[in-house]
N, C-alpha and C positions, 0 to 999 in steps of 0.2 A: 548568456550561458543557460542551458536547459538541464534540469536535474529531474530524474525520475525516482520516485519513492514507492516502496511496495509494503503492503500490510496484508496479513492473512490470519484468519482464525478458523479452526476446523469445526468447532461447535459454537453456534451462536445461541446463547441462553437469553434471548430477548424477553425481558419481563416488562409488563405494562407498556409494550410497544415502544420502549426506549432504545436508543442506539446502544450497541454493545460497548461497554466501557473499555474493554481491551483494545478493540479496533481504534476507538477514539484516542486512547492513550498512545498507541503506536503512531497515529497520525501526528499528535501533538509533539512527540519526541522528534520525529522527522522534520516537521515544520520549524520547530525551535532550532534544531541543528543547522538547517539550511539558512534560516534568517540570520543566525549569529555568524556563520562562517562564509556564506555566499549571499550577502544581502541583495545583490542585483540579479540573482538567478530566478528563472521561471521554474517553479516546482509543479510537477504533475504527479498525482498520487494514483496508484493502482491498488484496488482493494479486492481481495478474494475472501468472501465470507462463506462459511460452511464448506470449505475446501480441505480435503485431506492433504497432509504433508507428505504422503507416501510417494507420490510421483508429481513431477512438474507438469505433465501432460494434462492433468485434471484441473489445472488452474488457468482459467481463461484470461484473467487480467494479467497474470504473470506472462503468459504467452504474448499478449499484446505489447507489454513492456519490452520483452525480449526482442520482438520483431523491430520495435523502434530503435532499441540499442544497437542491434546488429546492422541496421540500415544507416547508422551514423547520426 
């Protein structure tokens, strides 16, 4: 089984060149859920950093994920 996960943050306040904790927290939540409920699944994460939530067209990674999902 393959599972796609998606994270997004519109403003990345990267201080001291560290990963944005919000994105990292989103990833951890998705990874934990998948490992607990679908332990044999292959997880692919798509991340849009600094992307507006106003439209989906502006989100490149979301569009990649959507294309995968629509193709089966």
